[in-house]
N, C-alpha and C positions, 0 to 999 in steps of 0.2 A: 415433653413431646407436644407439639401443636396438632390440632386436628381441624378438620374444614367440612362444610357440607358440599358434597359433590353431587351434581345433577346426573351426570353420565360419563361413560368412558367408552369410546368407540373408535374403530378404524375407518378413514375416509379420505377423500380428496379435498385439499385445501382449495377453497373456491374463491378466496379473495387476495388481493395484493400481488406482490411481486413474486411470491412462490406459489402462484395458482397452478393446479394440477399435479402437485406434489402429494404423494401419499404421507399421511400422518396419522399420528395416534392423538386422538382429541380427549383432552380432559376438560369437561365443562363444570365450572364452579356455580353454585348457587349464591344469588345476592348480587345487587348492583346499587351504586349510589346515584344513578342517573335513570331517567325515564323517558327514552327517546320515542318519538312518533313513529318512526320507522322500525323499530325493534323488531326483529325476526325470531327472537328467543325469549318473549315475556314469560314463558313458563319458567324460565331459570332465575327470575328475580327473586323468588321466594325459596326459603329452605324447604326441603322435602325430606321425608322420613327414611326413604331408601334410594340409594344411587342405583343406577342402571349400568351395569358392566357388561359390555359385549363379551360373549364366548360361543363359538369360535370367532376369531377376527372377521369382520366383513359380513358375518351371517345375519346381522340384524335380530340376534337372538340375545336377549339380556337376562342376567342372573341379578337378584337384588341382594344389595349390602346395606346395613343399617348406618345411618349418619348419626353424628358425624364420623369421619373416617381418619385415623392417625396417618401422619406422613409416611411412617414407616409401612403401615398396612398398604397404602396406596402404592408405594414403591415396590413393594413385593408383588402386589396384584399386577401392576402394569408390566413387571418384568416377566411374569408368567404368560400375560397376553401377547407379548412380543419377543419370544426367546431367540429369535435369530436376527433381530434389530434391522428388519427390511425398511423401516419407516425412515423418512428423510429427517424427521424430527417429531418431538412430542409438542403440540399445541396447547397451551394453557389459555382456555378461553372461558367465556361466561353469558351472562353476568358479567362481574368484574373481578378478575383473579387476585389483583393487588389488594382487595378487601382482606386477603388471606396471605399477606406477605410473608410472614414468618413461617407459615406452613409452606409456600413455595419454595422458600431457601432450604429448609429441611428436605423436602421432596427432592430438589435437584441435588443437593449433596449426597443423599443416599442413592442417587441413580446414576452411578459411574458408567460412562461410556455413552450417555444419551446427550442428545442435543435439545436444547428446549427453545420453543418459539412463543413468545408472550403477546397476547392480543389483548389490548386495553384502550379504555376511553381516555386516557392522557390527563386524568384530572387529580392524580395521586402522587406528587412528586417525592414526598417524604418516604412513602412505602416503597416507590421504585428503586431508591438509593438501597434498599435491602437485597435487591435481586439483579440490579442492572448489569453487575459484573459475571452474573452466573448463567445468563441467557445469550443465545446466539443471535437471535433476531427479535426486535421489539416492532410490532405493528401498532402504531399509535394513531388513535382518532383525533381529528380536529372537528368538533361539531358545528354545523351551520344552523342559524335559527330557522331557516326556510324549511329545512328537512327535519332537524332534531327537535324543534319547538324552543329551544334554548341553546344559544351558542357556547363555545368553550371560552373561560376567561383567558383573554390574551397573555396576561402576565403569567398565570398557572401554566399555560400551554408552553410558553418560552422556557420556563424553569424546567418543565418536565422533558422537553425536547433537548435541552443542553446535557442533562444527565443521560438520557437515551443515546445521544449521538455518539458516547464513548463507547457504545456497543454497536451492533448492527442495527439500523432503525430505518423504517421508511413511515410516511404519513399517509392516512387515508383520509378522504372527505367523501361522505355521501351526499349526493346531490339529487334534487328533484325538478319538477317543471317550474318551480316558483324561485329557484336559486338564481341569484344574479351574480353578474360578473363582479361587482364590488366585493360581495361576500367572498368569492374566490380568490380574488386579489388580496384581500385581507389575511385569508388564511396562508396564502402563499407568502406573504409578507412575514409572517410569524416564523415559517419555516427558513426563509432567506436570512432572517436576523441570527440564526444559529448556523446554516450552512446552505449555500444556493445549491449544492450537489445532493442533497437529501432526497431520494425518490418520493414523489408526491402523486399518489393515486386518486383520481377521480373515479367514484363509483356511483354510476346511476342506480337510483334506489329500485329495489324490486317491490312493485306494488303491493302494499299490505292493506290497502283501502281505496275507496273510489277518490279520496281527497289526496291520496299520496301516489303520485304518479312520476315516472322518470322524464327527464327532459328529452325533447326529440333531437334527431341527429344534428340539425343546425345549431341548436342551443348548446348541445355537448361540444361541438367543435369550437363555438364562441369560449366556452368556459375553459376549455383546455388552452387556447390562444392567450386568455388572460393570465393564466398561470405560467405559460411559457415565457410571458413578458419579463418575469420575475426569477423563475427557476429553470434549471438546466434539464431535468429529468421529470417529465410530467406524462403520465399514462392513464388511459380510459380503460379500466377493467370492471366488467359487471359481475355480480355474484354467480360464478360459473356452477358451484354446486347446484344452485336453484335451477339453472338451464337444464341441467341433466337429470334434475329430479332427485338428487341426493338432500337428505335433511340438513 
């Protein structure tokens, strides 16, 4: 049975992407294979000794559980956290959850009746194959050099998206004041090579430093128009959970 290092489990509002505003149960994994300049959860990049498990839901009061946690242990724990299944889905986030793909597959298969939402940086297509058919929604990032510091590899992104497109998928790109229309067009082109109808979310960065600032309203509109020249569904959605003060 697989085990994984979990950073935290908590109830909250989905603040990004096409399901923004929905209540979800978040399972945040430790570890990431990237190091983006705009990362808003850098503390989850490294393994920690104890996972933080919220009890009761929404209280922001946490119990500690030793890491690593088995898939069966987490499935049982999350079931007790949400006995009436009021959440729209369980968000698997990080860090990068696909670093624990075998664990994810076991967790999902042991969590009958739940729907799963995978948040991923889109860089591990081989690992995605292990869980793509088991999740309801895949939120895939395409990284831009201007915001992330290093862009997604186009070939890897296309391969990943082709697998993800067999499930429900949307693509998210974080943009900053240095993001160019060319970058957005190239990212939109990657998506269009798989399907022009995949939702494409432009997310103005939440400032994490003086050097990392969002685009102004005019630049944001220009970036959206560049993507709309290529794709049919382009939305601008900021990090709503940050706007309301949710972690």
